[in-house]
N, C-alpha and C positions, 0 to 999 in steps of 0.2 A: 623051482620058482624061476620065472622068467627074469632076465636082467632088467635093471632099472635104466630109465632114460638118464642121460648124463647130467643135465641140469634143468632147473626151472627157468622160466623166461627171465627172472631177475638175475640169472647167472650165478647164484650162490648155492642154494640147497639142491641136493639130489632129488630127482623126481621119479615117479612111477607113471608110465603111460597106460591108460585104460582105454579099452574099446567099449563103446555103447551101441547097442542095437535099439532102434527107436521107431515108434509109430505115432502118428498124429493125424487128427482131423484138421485140415488147413483152413476151414471155413472162416474161423474167427481170428486167423493169424495174418499179418502182413508179410507173409513169407518166412523163410528160415532166418536170414541174416539180421543181425542187430541193427535197429534203426531208432534214432532218437524220437521219443514220443509215440512210438508204435509198439503194438504187442506182436512179438515175433517168437518163433520156436526157440531160437538160440538164446534170446533174451530171457525167456522163462527158465530154460535149463541152466544158463549161467548163474542166474540169481539163486535158484534152488540148490545147485551143487556147491556154490560158494557158501551158502548157509550151512550145508551139511559138513563140509570139510573145514569150515572156519578159516578159510584163506581164499583170496580171489582166484578163480579158475575160469578158463574159457574153453568152450566146446567148438570143435572144428568138424564140419560135416562132409560126407562124400558128395552130396549134391545140394546146392543152395536153392531150394525150391521157391517158386514165386508165390505171390499172394493167392490164397485159396486152393493151392495144390496140396494134396494129401500124401501120406507116406505110410506104408506098412513094413518097409524094409530099409529105412534110412540107417546109415552107419556113421558114427562120429568117434572122435578121440579127444582126450584131454590129458593134461599132465598134472599130477597131484604131488606136492612135496612129500617125500617119504616120511618125514616127521609128523605129517598130518593125516597120513593114510588111515591110522587107527580109528579116526572118526567115522569111517565107513563100515566098521565092523560092529557086530552085535555082541553084547556082553554074554549072551546066552547062545552063542553059536553051537550048533549040534555037530557031533563027530561026523565027518564025511560030507557035510553040507558044503556046497559051492561057496567059494570065498566071499563073494559079494551078493549072495542071495538075500541076506538081511537088508543090505542097502537097497536092493531092488524093491523089497517090500516097503521100506521107509519112503522111498520116492513115490510109490503108489499112493501114499497118504499125503505127501507134500505137494505133488504136482497137480495142476488142474486136470479135469477129466478128459480134455481133448489132446493130451500128450502123455505117452507112456514110455518109460524106459523098459524094454523087454528083457534085456540082459546086460550084465557088466562083467568084464573080465580083464585081467592083465594082458598086455601084449608087448611085443618087442619095441625098442626105441625107434626102429626103422619104419614102423607102421604109421602111415599117414592116411587118414580116412579118405582124403581127396586125391592126393597125388599117387598113392599106391594102387588105386583102383584100376582093374583091367577093363571093366565095363559097368554101365548102369542099365537097369531094366525098368521100364515104365509100362503101365497099362492105362489105356484111355477107354472109358465105357460110355456108350450112348444107348438110349432107348428110342425105338421107333414106334412104340405102342401108341395107339390113338389117344389114350388118356394121359400120356406123358410118362411120368416116373412114379412108381409106388412110393408112398410117403416115407417109408423106412429107408429108401435108397436115394431120396431127393437131394441129399447133400453130396452124393458121390457119383451120380450118373447124370449125364446131360440129356435132356429131352430133345429129340430131333423129329420134328413134325413132318418132314418131307421124306419120301421113299429113297432108299439107298441101294445102289447096285454094288454089292460087295465084290462080285467078280471083277468089275471094272476097277474098283479101288485096289484090289490085289494086284492087278496087272500094272496099274500106275505105280504102285509102291515098289515093284521090282526094279524100276528104273532109278530109284533113289538110293537103293542099298549099295554100299561100297564106300571107298575113300573119296570124298568130294569136298569142294568148297560150298558150304551151306549158307552163304551170305544172304541169299534170298529168304531164308527161314530164321534169321537171327537178328535181334536188335543190335544196332551198331554200338560197339564199345571201342574207343580209341586205343590202338595198340594191341587189341585182342584178335587172335586168329579165329576164323570161322571154318577151318578145315577139320572135319570129323570123319571117323570111320563108322558109318551107320551099318550095323551088323544084322539088324532085324527090323522089319516093318511089315507085319502081316495082320490080317483081319479074320475074325471068327464071328459068325452069327449063330446065336442060340435063341431061336424064337425072335422076340422083339429086341433082344439085347445084342448089340454089336460092340465088339471089343477089339481095340488095336493093341498089339504087343510091339513095343519099340525098344531096341537095345543098341547101344553105341559105346565106344570107348569113353566118350564124354559128350556133353550137350552144352551148347551155348545158350544164352539168355533167350527164352521163349521158343526154343527150337522145336520141342516136341509138339506143343500146341499148334505151331505153325505148320509142321508137317501134316498133322491131322487135318487142319483146316483146308490145306491145299488138296489133299486127297479126297476130302468130302465134296469138294467142288466137282471132282471127277465122278464121284458116286452119285451125284445129283444130275449128271450128264450136262452140266454147265460148261465143263472143260473136258478135254480128252487126255489120254495118257502122255501123248507127245508134249503137250503144254506143260505138264507136270515135270517132265524130264528137262525141258528147256529152261526151267527156273534155275537149274544148276549153273547156268551160264551168267546169271545176274551178279553184279558187283555189290549190290546193296539190298536191303530188305525190300521185298516186293510188296506193292500195294494192290496187287491183282486178286488177293484173297484175304480172308480174315482168320486170325488165329482162333482155334476152338476155345470155348469157355473153360476156365480153370477147374471147375467143380468135377469134371469127369476124369481128371488126371491124378495118378498116384505113382509115386516111386515105390517099386515093389521089391527091389533087390539090388545088391552091389556085389561084384565078384572081385576077389583078390588073389594074387599068386601066393605060393608058399612063402614062409617067413624068410628063407634064405634068398629069395628073389625080390623082396620088397624094395631094397635100395636101388637095384637096377631099374625096376619099374618106375620109381620116382624120377630118376634121371631122364627116362624116355618121355614121361608125361610133361616134365618141365621144359623140354626142348620145343621151342616155338615153331610150329609148322607154318610154311609160307606156300603161296601158289607156285 
């Protein structure tokens, strides 16, 4: 059995830290983060898990996705008082069955159809879904088909009526990969850094479907859709690759391009180091980068 987290947020009872792997259709959500009067992914999960464990709990995610953005590989953690953990078990648990499989089944009944908890397991106290992450992976999908997007994909793929030069987009993307200040691609937040290590930005065409694969150690607010929007301007031959690279010199969010629509974007995975390196990774992540 993995060790228990030292305490609950109230500082009194011992707690167990759980890792959740989550998928959701972001169309009807106002993003991940809890917002008063808004339907959010975290809000729905917090409410449901609080009901299950019969004590207030809060879920923390690897990536706080924006309104309309989807996820197939979101990761989150929460702390549950050890004294209340038994509420997550089934009375008829079978021998050899994973510890929280019955809870996964229960959540499938309690949660709305547009959010699923794919798996639940105990983890070490040092695991932090956000600050322990090594990198996040996103995919952005567009259709250049003359009819737009097939109905079954309409919520997850952006229709793009203009031709795209994927070779030009690939060339422009090479200039953006690396450790840079992405201020031109991020909404400004006072006191927040915009320096990120963009590790992957490449494009694949499969018939009418064009997919961007984007990976970085972290992303700031609106960064992925802004990167895609800027590179699309190159793909339409409205801008060139040098213009795209010059955006890295900007001090603030650029108004020279429009962020791509949210519906084509999905968080598809998050990478973490081994358990014995989680604490060190958290310290690195929390260290504020500057120019």
